[in-house]
C-alpha angles and dihedrals in degrees: 000000000000089000089069099058136051113209127178093218133021113208117190146148119268088258086078091056091117122145098226093048091047096051092049094052091045088052091058095047097249116153111238123222100177120129113232119253115246095249096055108118094211109033118210119228114252128205098226090185087073097035089062089066091062083077090064092054094046092051089049092056092042088055090044093054088055088076104087098212092055095043092052095032097230090175105083095191120077093227092052093046092050091047089055091049092051093048094050092044086056090048091049093043091053093061 
């Protein structure tokens, strides 16, 4: 899935601190914001000012999942599901 997008920054939980993923992202020139696991011999520096913004995204998805039609994906068509997500996102953003 990462091959289809080209982000400037990759923000993730320390569970994603895996060598192959990190190497692939560094090859593509994507900035990493992934805290190092405790068992890493040479920990990487992490920009925690950016990492804190991950919380905003997680809270958004938690709120999005509260809408039953999206959580259970009642819309079987891709276009219907995306439209529902966009509508609910607009409702959430308006609060």
